[in-house]
C-alpha positions in Angstrom: 60.5 19.3 -144.5 59.4 15.9 -145.8 56.1 16.2 -143.9 55.2 19.2 -146.0 55.2 17.3 -149.3 51.9 16.3 -150.8 50.8 12.9 -149.8 50.5 10.1 -152.4 46.7 10.5 -152.8 47.0 14.2 -153.8 47.1 13.6 -157.6 43.8 11.8 -157.4 42.1 14.3 -155.1 40.0 15.8 -157.8 38.5 12.5 -158.6 37.7 11.8 -155.0 36.1 15.3 -154.5 33.8 14.6 -157.4 31.8 12.5 -154.9 31.3 15.4 -152.6 27.7 16.2 -151.8 26.6 19.8 -152.2 24.0 21.0 -149.7 22.4 23.6 -152.0 20.4 25.3 -149.2 17.8 27.6 -150.8 17.0 30.9 -149.3 16.7 34.7 -149.8 20.2 36.2 -149.7 19.1 39.9 -149.3 16.2 40.5 -146.9 16.2 44.2 -147.8 14.2 43.6 -150.9 11.7 41.5 -148.9 11.2 44.4 -146.5 10.8 46.8 -149.4 8.3 44.6 -151.1 6.3 44.2 -147.9 6.3 47.9 -147.3 4.9 48.5 -150.8 2.2 45.9 -150.2 1.4 47.3 -146.8 1.0 50.9 -148.1 -1.2 49.7 -151.0 -3.4 47.8 -148.6 -3.7 50.8 -146.2 -4.6 53.2 -149.0 -6.7 51.2 -151.4 -8.4 48.7 -149.1 -8.5 49.9 -145.5 -9.0 53.5 -146.6 -11.6 52.7 -149.3 -14.8 54.8 -149.0 -17.0 51.7 -148.7 -15.7 51.2 -145.2 -16.8 54.6 -144.0 -20.0 56.4 -143.5 -19.8 60.2 -143.0 -16.2 59.8 -142.1 -16.8 57.1 -139.4 -15.7 53.5 -139.9 -18.5 51.0 -140.3 -16.4 47.8 -140.2 -13.1 46.4 -139.1 -11.2 47.6 -142.1 -12.2 51.1 -141.6 -11.3 50.9 -137.9 -7.8 49.6 -138.9 -7.4 52.6 -141.2 -8.1 54.9 -138.3 -5.0 53.5 -136.7 -3.0 56.1 -138.6 0.3 56.1 -140.4 1.9 53.7 -137.9 -0.4 50.9 -139.3 1.5 50.5 -142.6 4.8 50.3 -140.7 3.4 47.6 -138.4 1.9 45.7 -141.4 5.3 45.9 -143.1 7.0 44.3 -140.0 4.2 41.7 -139.8 4.4 40.7 -143.5 8.2 40.6 -143.3 8.0 38.1 -140.4 5.5 35.9 -142.4 7.6 36.0 -145.6 10.9 35.3 -143.8 9.3 32.5 -141.8 8.1 30.8 -145.0 11.5 31.4 -146.5 13.2 29.7 -143.5 10.8 26.8 -143.7 11.7 26.1 -147.3 15.4 26.6 -146.6 15.6 24.3 -143.6 13.5 21.7 -145.5 16.1 21.6 -148.2 18.9 21.6 -145.6 17.3 18.6 -143.9 17.5 16.6 -147.2 15.2 14.0 -148.8 15.0 11.4 -146.1 14.7 11.1 -142.3 17.8 12.5 -140.6 17.8 9.9 -137.7 17.6 7.0 -140.2 20.3 8.6 -142.4 22.7 8.9 -139.4 22.0 5.3 -138.3 22.7 4.0 -141.9 26.0 5.9 -142.1 27.1 4.5 -138.8 26.4 1.0 -140.1 28.6 1.7 -143.2 31.4 3.0 -140.9 31.3 -0.2 -138.9 31.7 -2.2 -142.1 34.3 0.2 -143.3 32.1 0.8 -146.4 33.0 4.4 -147.1 31.7 4.3 -150.7 28.4 3.0 -149.4 28.2 5.9 -146.9 29.0 8.4 -149.7 26.2 7.0 -151.8 23.8 7.5 -148.8 25.0 11.1 -148.7 24.2 11.6 -152.4 20.7 10.2 -151.9 20.0 12.2 -148.7 21.5 15.5 -149.8 21.1 18.6 -147.5 23.5 20.1 -145.0 24.0 17.1 -142.8 24.9 15.0 -145.9 27.2 17.7 -147.1 29.2 17.7 -143.9 29.3 13.9 -143.7 30.4 13.7 -147.3 33.3 16.1 -146.7 34.3 14.1 -143.7 34.2 10.8 -145.5 36.3 12.1 -148.4 38.9 13.3 -145.9 38.5 9.9 -144.2 39.6 8.1 -147.4 42.5 10.5 -147.9 43.8 9.9 -144.4 43.3 6.2 -144.8 45.7 6.2 -147.8 48.1 8.7 -146.3 51.5 7.2 -145.3 53.2 10.4 -144.2 51.1 11.7 -141.3 51.0 10.1 -137.9 47.7 8.6 -136.5 47.3 11.6 -134.2 47.7 14.0 -137.1 45.2 12.1 -139.2 42.6 12.2 -136.5 43.2 15.9 -135.9 42.9 16.6 -139.7 39.7 14.6 -139.8 38.3 16.5 -136.8 39.2 19.8 -138.4 37.5 18.8 -141.7 34.2 18.1 -139.8 34.5 21.5 -138.0 35.2 23.4 -141.2 32.4 21.7 -143.1 30.0 22.5 -140.3 31.1 26.1 -140.2 30.4 26.5 -143.9 26.9 25.2 -143.5 25.8 27.3 -140.5 25.5 30.7 -142.2 23.0 29.3 -144.7 21.0 27.7 -141.9 20.8 30.8 -139.8 20.4 33.3 -142.6 17.6 35.9 -141.9 16.9 34.6 -138.5 18.6 37.6 -136.8 16.1 39.8 -138.6 13.2 37.8 -137.3 14.8 38.1 -133.8 15.0 41.8 -134.2 11.3 42.1 -135.2 10.3 40.4 -132.0 11.2 43.6 -130.1 10.8 46.1 -132.9 7.2 45.1 -133.6 6.2 45.6 -130.0 8.0 48.9 -129.7 6.5 50.3 -132.9 3.1 49.2 -131.7 3.7 50.9 -128.3 4.6 54.1 -130.2 1.3 54.0 -132.1 -0.5 53.3 -128.8 1.1 56.4 -127.1 0.3 58.6 -130.1 -3.3 57.4 -130.1 -3.6 58.1 -126.4 -2.2 61.6 -126.9 -4.9 62.3 -129.4 -7.6 61.0 -127.0 -6.4 63.2 -124.2 -6.2 66.2 -126.5 -9.9 65.6 -127.3 -10.8 65.4 -123.6 -8.8 68.5 -122.8 -10.8 70.7 -125.2 -13.0 73.4 -123.6 -16.6 72.5 -123.4 -17.9 69.2 -124.6 -15.1 66.8 -125.8 -14.9 66.0 -129.5 -16.3 62.5 -129.7 -14.9 62.0 -133.2 -11.3 62.9 -132.1 -11.7 60.9 -129.0 -12.8 57.7 -130.8 -10.1 58.2 -133.4 -7.4 58.4 -130.8 -8.7 55.3 -129.0 -9.0 53.4 -132.3 -5.4 54.3 -133.2 -4.1 53.2 -129.8 -5.9 49.8 -129.8 -5.2 49.0 -133.5 -1.5 49.7 -133.1 -1.4 47.7 -129.9 -3.0 44.7 -131.6 -0.7 44.8 -134.6 2.4 45.3 -132.4 1.5 42.3 -130.1 0.7 40.1 -133.1 4.0 41.0 -134.9 6.1 40.4 -131.7 4.3 37.1 -130.8 4.5 35.6 -134.3 8.2 36.6 -134.6 9.0 35.0 -131.2 7.2 31.8 -132.2 8.9 31.7 -135.6 12.4 32.4 -134.2 12.2 29.8 -131.5 10.7 27.2 -133.8 13.5 27.5 -136.5 16.2 27.8 -133.9 15.1 24.5 -132.5 15.1 23.0 -136.1 18.7 24.3 -136.6 19.8 22.8 -133.2 18.4 19.4 -134.3 20.4 19.5 -137.5 23.5 20.7 -135.7 23.1 17.8 -133.2 22.9 15.3 -136.0 26.0 16.8 -137.6 27.9 16.6 -134.3 26.8 13.0 -133.7 27.8 11.6 -137.1 31.0 13.7 -137.2 32.0 12.3 -133.8 31.3 8.8 -135.0 33.4 9.2 -138.1 36.4 10.5 -136.1 36.1 7.8 -133.4 35.7 5.1 -136.0 38.9 6.2 -137.7 40.8 6.4 -134.4 39.6 2.9 -133.4 40.4 1.2 -136.7 43.8 2.8 -137.6 
């Protein structure tokens, strides 16, 4: 039962934890409001801009905006998806920039390693405070646990190394949700945008064939309207899906780089402790 007692450094733990670096990753917590706002903007654009009488002459579109309006009610839905991808992409850019911290990640990792070689834990903690971001937050948590294990006289070396490794894993797990937030929505829009565009295309083609199927001369107005609806929806669907794919892959790669840096420095901290104790 002795091993369950608090170690000697426990009373001073609050003082040590005051050095912990907070990542403070910014970001939108609820994407529903983003989608709702984008829908309102899309509907307003569709009605008051694309559908404005200045873009039509005798009911026929005379410019690109009028042609887009002829795409039908699917257009505002596609615009909502497209605007959502843009807004969430900008949001992820800001969030991952704050997660990266103020300085170069590679240089930060190298400097922390130098401090570990010198056993200068306080120096490494100061680097974390200067760097900030998710990587610095994980490193800071690991270094604080490093100091605690260094002063611990109860646990064995193997237990200390395992505790330090667990601290790195837990700190990393706490940071990952903030890094990946809203990316699943962007991933969903890669497929949803294309499918909604395809739906609009099919509906446009149905109108075109209905115009051709009329007895006598085909209704050229209905025929052109159906073709416009098909092509416009196809264009918006492809644009939404393509932009969403590019955005998702780009930010996933950014997160992988941050995760790699966290794994690298976490491994160095654990191995340094194992080698020096």
